[in-house]
VOGU-3710 file (C-alpha; in Angstrom, 3 decimals, decimal comma):
1> mdlellertl> 65,609/32,034/-10,926  64,304/33,967/-13,904  61,969/31,369/-15,255  61,258/33,367/-18,433  64,956/33,572/-19,148  65,214/29,849/-18,461  62,457/29,021/-21,002  63,988/31,247/-23,650  67,417/29,751/-23,188  66,111/26,187/-23,394
11> sdagepafra> 64,056/27,086/-26,458  67,079/28,776/-28,144  69,090/25,591/-27,457  66,365/23,481/-29,178  65,464/21,678/-26,052  62,034/20,105/-25,661  59,448/21,999/-23,446  59,626/19,485/-20,623  63,219/20,576/-19,849  61,976/23,774/-18,098
21> rqvwawtarg> 59,705/21,646/-15,953  62,588/19,414/-15,107  64,828/22,325/-14,024  62,058/23,940/-11,953  61,275/20,655/-10,236  64,862/20,229/-9,157  65,101/23,874/-8,095  61,881/23,719/-6,032  63,152/20,588/-4,233  66,157/22,502/-3,042
31> aagyeamtdl> 68,848/21,523/-5,501  72,122/23,411/-4,842  72,602/24,210/-8,481  72,470/22,924/-12,032  75,224/20,460/-11,383  72,806/18,523/-9,138  70,309/18,039/-11,936  71,573/14,586/-13,020  68,780/13,856/-15,552  69,918/16,882/-17,680
41> paalrsrlad> 72,691/16,336/-20,233  76,039/17,636/-18,919  76,440/20,049/-21,818  73,067/21,623/-21,122  73,809/21,967/-17,398  76,994/23,812/-18,332  75,166/26,076/-20,739  72,493/26,973/-18,174  75,173/27,728/-15,576  76,768/30,237/-18,054
51> evpysaltlv> 73,548/31,848/-19,351  70,824/31,603/-16,595  71,943/32,724/-13,114  70,719/30,199/-10,501  69,418/33,103/-8,424  68,499/36,700/-9,131  69,858/37,569/-5,714  73,310/37,598/-4,222  73,635/36,652/-0,538  75,549/39,437/1,183
61> deahardgtv> 75,285/38,550/4,869  73,462/36,138/7,151  72,694/36,253/10,892  71,624/33,491/13,216  69,462/34,269/16,326  69,545/32,255/19,547  66,024/30,939/18,791  67,047/29,485/15,466  65,799/32,345/13,270  67,910/33,136/10,250
71> kslfqtddgr> 67,958/36,520/8,507  69,505/36,842/5,157  70,610/40,087/3,446  70,568/39,926/-0,307  71,545/42,296/-3,143  69,797/42,489/-6,501  71,652/42,803/-9,765  71,261/46,577/-9,589  72,463/46,907/-6,025  69,206/47,040/-4,103
81> aveavlmryr> 69,142/45,625/-0,611  66,585/43,006/0,411  66,068/41,055/3,583  64,156/37,846/4,246  63,783/35,634/7,330  63,465/31,954/8,137  61,578/31,332/11,367  61,874/28,018/13,102  59,222/26,918/15,734  59,316/24,121/18,268
91> dgrrslclss> 56,256/22,482/16,724  58,290/21,872/13,555  56,945/24,720/11,505  59,355/26,468/9,144  57,999/29,825/8,142  59,432/32,441/5,720  59,020/36,167/5,991  59,381/37,427/2,477  59,872/40,943/1,107  58,015/42,417/-1,906
101> qsgcpltcsf> 59,985/45,730/-2,238  63,501/47,047/-1,518  62,655/49,397/1,270  59,090/50,800/1,581  57,536/54,097/0,478  54,879/54,265/3,192  56,896/55,512/6,210  54,954/53,905/9,024  56,478/55,551/12,144  57,127/52,326/14,122
111> catgamkfgr> 58,790/50,400/11,240  62,519/50,408/10,588  61,927/49,552/6,900  59,977/52,750/6,420  63,064/54,797/7,389  65,040/53,233/4,566  65,321/54,890/1,198  62,767/53,231/-1,060  64,346/51,323/-3,901  61,739/49,614/-6,123
121> nlttseildq> 59,366/46,769/-6,479  60,969/43,340/-6,563  60,504/41,127/-9,619  58,780/37,777/-9,398  62,134/36,047/-9,557  63,588/38,167/-6,792  60,631/37,346/-4,544  60,726/33,607/-5,388  64,486/33,448/-4,917  64,155/34,542/-1,272
131> alhfrriedv> 62,019/31,395/-0,680  64,326/29,185/-2,747  67,341/30,276/-0,757  65,830/28,943/2,405  64,474/25,865/0,712  68,017/24,979/-0,110  68,682/24,977/3,636  65,693/22,867/4,780  62,015/22,112/4,151  59,722/25,083/4,504
141> dhavfmgmge> 55,892/25,054/4,939  54,537/28,539/5,625  55,127/32,042/4,188  54,126/35,526/5,180  54,626/38,643/3,043  55,438/40,783/6,006  59,042/41,664/5,196  60,176/44,835/3,424  57,547/46,757/1,455  53,829/46,897/0,885
151> pmmnldnvla> 52,853/43,709/-1,059  49,669/45,171/-2,483  51,722/47,811/-4,344  53,510/44,952/-6,173  50,638/42,477/-6,306  51,238/41,087/-9,784  54,711/39,947/-8,923  53,750/38,759/-5,433  50,848/36,652/-6,777  53,019/35,228/-9,582
161> acrrlpdigi> 55,576/34,124/-6,886  52,749/32,725/-4,750  51,612/30,419/-7,638  55,005/28,774/-7,485  55,154/28,399/-3,627  53,242/25,095/-3,394  56,028/23,430/-5,517  58,462/24,515/-2,802  56,219/23,118/0,004  54,144/26,097/0,965
171> thrrtaistv> 50,431/25,827/0,119  48,293/28,812/-0,596  46,354/28,206/2,648  49,676/28,562/4,510  50,557/31,799/2,791  49,548/35,251/4,112  49,838/38,681/2,541  50,053/41,657/4,870  48,887/45,167/3,983  48,686/48,597/5,611
181> gwipgidrla> 45,206/48,830/3,992  45,933/49,251/0,291  42,325/48,904/-0,829  42,785/48,087/-4,569  45,123/45,253/-3,639  42,687/43,870/-1,051  39,855/43,822/-3,599  42,092/42,144/-6,123  43,294/39,452/-3,689  39,654/38,722/-2,893
191> qtdmpirlal> 39,016/37,851/-6,562  41,995/35,491/-7,040  41,615/31,761/-7,212  44,240/31,196/-4,525  43,018/30,864/-0,889  45,720/33,148/0,419  45,211/34,716/3,886  44,897/38,422/4,349  46,503/40,214/7,326  45,779/43,981/8,027
201> slhaadsalr> 48,319/46,141/9,724  46,005/48,277/11,861  47,582/49,498/15,142  44,907/51,959/16,189  41,130/51,972/16,298  41,093/55,786/16,197  41,527/57,316/12,739  43,590/60,288/13,953  46,032/58,156/15,800  46,263/55,754/12,892
211> sqlmpvnery> 47,167/58,574/10,613  49,978/59,532/13,057  51,356/56,022/13,037  50,629/55,220/9,432  50,293/58,146/7,008  48,613/55,866/4,434  45,504/56,249/6,502  44,997/59,655/4,881  44,822/57,995/1,418  42,817/54,971/2,462
221> pladvldacv> 40,717/55,874/5,619  40,234/53,270/8,253  36,462/52,815/7,679  37,057/52,213/3,989  39,819/49,673/4,679  37,592/47,729/7,087  34,862/47,623/4,444  37,372/46,125/1,954  38,294/43,516/4,540  34,651/42,558/4,951
231> rfheakrrlv> 34,406/42,190/1,178  37,462/39,984/1,236  35,847/37,818/4,006  32,554/37,577/2,067  34,434/36,481/-1,086  36,883/33,983/0,591  35,121/32,994/3,836  38,421/33,305/5,628  39,211/35,392/8,732  41,200/38,554/8,308
241> fveyvmlagv> 44,098/38,706/10,766  44,630/42,079/12,312  48,196/43,056/13,321  48,332/45,394/16,254  51,752/46,438/17,478  51,719/47,279/21,216  53,210/50,759/21,893  53,499/51,866/25,518  51,279/54,827/26,299  50,328/55,176/22,607
251> ndryeqaval> 47,761/52,517/21,752  47,631/50,091/24,729  45,155/51,713/27,109  41,969/50,105/28,270  39,645/52,443/26,399  41,642/51,744/23,272  41,162/48,036/23,647  37,397/48,622/24,072  37,368/50,818/20,940  39,179/48,099/18,916
261> aelldpavfk> 36,837/45,452/20,126  33,784/47,571/19,168  35,285/48,325/15,771  35,988/44,733/14,567  33,381/42,131/13,814  34,504/38,918/15,462  32,934/36,927/12,639  35,414/38,652/10,237  38,500/39,548/12,236  41,000/37,969/14,598
271> vnlipynptg> 43,625/40,067/16,319  47,364/39,318/16,661  48,969/41,559/19,336  52,585/42,153/18,467  55,096/42,998/21,183  57,042/46,024/19,828  60,450/45,229/18,544  62,788/48,164/19,148  63,481/50,409/16,227  64,188/53,588/18,174
281> sydgsgsdai> 60,842/55,315/17,763  58,665/54,069/20,603  58,749/52,066/23,895  57,027/48,716/23,796  54,130/47,854/26,126  55,069/45,463/28,971  53,757/41,921/29,159  51,137/42,826/31,808  49,801/45,643/29,584  49,641/43,325/26,600
291> aafravleeh> 47,898/40,571/28,683  45,360/43,134/30,008  44,690/44,425/26,493  44,063/40,928/25,241  41,705/40,125/28,117  39,493/43,205/27,167  39,302/42,109/23,601  38,305/38,564/24,576  35,756/39,873/27,104  34,130/41,620/24,199
301> glratvrltr> 34,018/38,474/22,121  37,009/39,151/19,802  39,606/36,439/19,437  43,171/37,546/20,159  46,589/36,044/20,354  50,045/37,417/21,245  52,570/37,038/18,432  55,584/34,958/19,406  58,612/37,176/18,726  61,355/35,552/16,677
311> grdiaaacgq> 64,818/36,868/15,856  64,721/40,036/17,900  68,438/39,695/18,873  69,432/39,896/15,148  66,893/42,656/14,175  64,871/40,054/12,305  61,594/40,518/14,111  58,471/42,255/12,962  59,198/45,850/11,910  62,928/45,572/12,269
321> laaara> 64,097/44,802/8,754  66,267/47,630/7,554  68,935/45,973/5,358  71,665/46,371/7,877  74,503/43,911/8,265  74,300/41,970/11,512
//
């Protein structure tokens, strides 16, 4: 929902200021549409339906995985494709994977989104409406900006959406923003008043290999990125989560695990090892190789977990979003 358009429309209609808060409260609770807002006059509900679209996105397709994951393909008013994911966990968590851009300009070699033609940054409303779509399905309590795009390249709109997420049920402490190492965004996030988590997409402890996997490393070198993460930790006193996708024969050898453990300060970083979800570029490491890699990290004092893969059978898992119909 375009909240600025909502406020202008209500003002033009001569409505009191509290009307906008009423509409947002209904929307954040998962109301299906204006017709459900029974404490608004019927004539006003009708006017809003005509003049303020209930969502800035149109649902084009939806896919349901065997594990309960839901992937939704949306289209913006100007025809841009956007995907977002609802992940359901056995412990009751309902986590959203949200997109900040249509496509991504950074072309990481292991990521399907990077192979898409880049569209544009998403507006605050387009980001927020991904979350609201799933809130209309059920309660949600976590969010990660790990969908399409580099959130730090669109940080104003991402943070504006984040400010509204607690109304939907997602606190700032249960919100994470992932980055390939966009240093200006990391430093800006460190200065916000919201205790949002930071996740770093790393994937190699060696700078040359990281440049091969992630060309952005040439613009923001690994050493400088890690320094920015340390600054974030000093400002927020929150661990930085390192995302490390496991690629067979590329970044999963013993000596590479040792190098990663020696590179990262365990007081600042925790590692999430991500089983590779097929996008056609690499082979994923086997479960034994992932377990051995994790063991090396832990032997060196670095905390590490293995990411639980969700939605792989509908191409909704990490690195697979490419705006394709299921």
